[in-house]
C-alpha positions in Angstrom: 1.6 4.3 -32.7 0.2 7.9 -33.0 -1.8 9.0 -30.0 -3.9 12.1 -29.9 -3.1 14.4 -26.9 -5.8 16.5 -25.4 -5.4 19.3 -22.9 -7.2 18.5 -19.7 -9.0 20.9 -17.4 -6.1 20.9 -15.0 -3.4 21.8 -17.6 -2.3 18.2 -18.0 -2.0 16.5 -21.3 -4.1 13.4 -21.4 -3.8 11.0 -24.3 -6.6 8.6 -25.4 -5.4 6.0 -22.9 -5.7 8.4 -19.9 -2.0 8.6 -19.2 -1.2 12.0 -17.7 1.8 14.2 -18.3 2.1 17.0 -15.8 2.6 19.9 -18.2 2.8 22.6 -15.4 5.5 20.7 -13.6 7.5 20.3 -16.8 7.1 24.0 -17.6 8.0 25.2 -14.1 10.9 22.8 -13.7 14.1 24.7 -12.8 17.4 23.7 -14.2 18.3 22.1 -17.5 15.1 20.5 -18.7 16.8 19.1 -21.8 19.4 17.3 -19.6 16.6 16.0 -17.3 14.7 14.7 -20.3 17.8 12.9 -21.7 18.4 11.3 -18.4 14.7 10.2 -18.1 14.7 8.7 -21.6 17.8 6.7 -20.8 16.3 5.6 -17.4 13.1 4.6 -19.1 15.0 2.5 -21.7 16.9 0.7 -18.9 13.7 0.0 -17.0 11.9 -1.2 -20.1 14.7 -3.7 -20.9 14.7 -5.2 -17.4 12.5 -6.9 -14.8 12.0 -3.4 -13.3 9.9 -2.4 -16.3 7.8 -5.6 -16.1 7.2 -5.1 -12.4 6.0 -1.5 -13.0 3.6 -2.6 -15.7 2.4 -5.6 -13.7 1.5 -3.0 -11.0 -0.7 -1.2 -13.6 1.6 1.7 -14.1 3.6 2.9 -17.1 7.4 3.0 -17.2 7.5 6.4 -18.7 5.1 7.8 -16.1 7.1 6.4 -13.2 10.4 7.6 -14.6 9.0 11.1 -15.4 7.7 11.4 -11.9 11.1 10.4 -10.5 12.9 12.9 -12.8 10.6 15.7 -11.8 11.2 14.9 -8.1 15.0 14.8 -8.6 15.1 11.1 -7.6 17.4 10.0 -10.5 21.1 10.3 -9.8 23.5 10.5 -12.6 27.0 11.8 -13.6 28.1 13.1 -16.9 30.4 10.9 -18.9 33.2 12.2 -21.1 31.1 11.1 -24.1 28.4 13.5 -23.1 30.8 16.4 -23.5 31.5 15.5 -27.1 27.9 15.6 -28.2 
């Protein structure tokens, strides 16, 4: 599924389905953005495979949007595993 992304008037990328990605927050985020993104992707996959994802979508929200918001607000706790060091 290829979605066209448009730049909104408030520097947020808006795709055709009106989902919003806060570009300024991503750009201004301090710390390791790559690490945060990897953690958010793993968290989104966990949510999508469980009842949590279905609950989020039933509430009219998107799993990725909820997880990205949590990641940007440092609400996802994680620890590095030894496997992460080998990558």
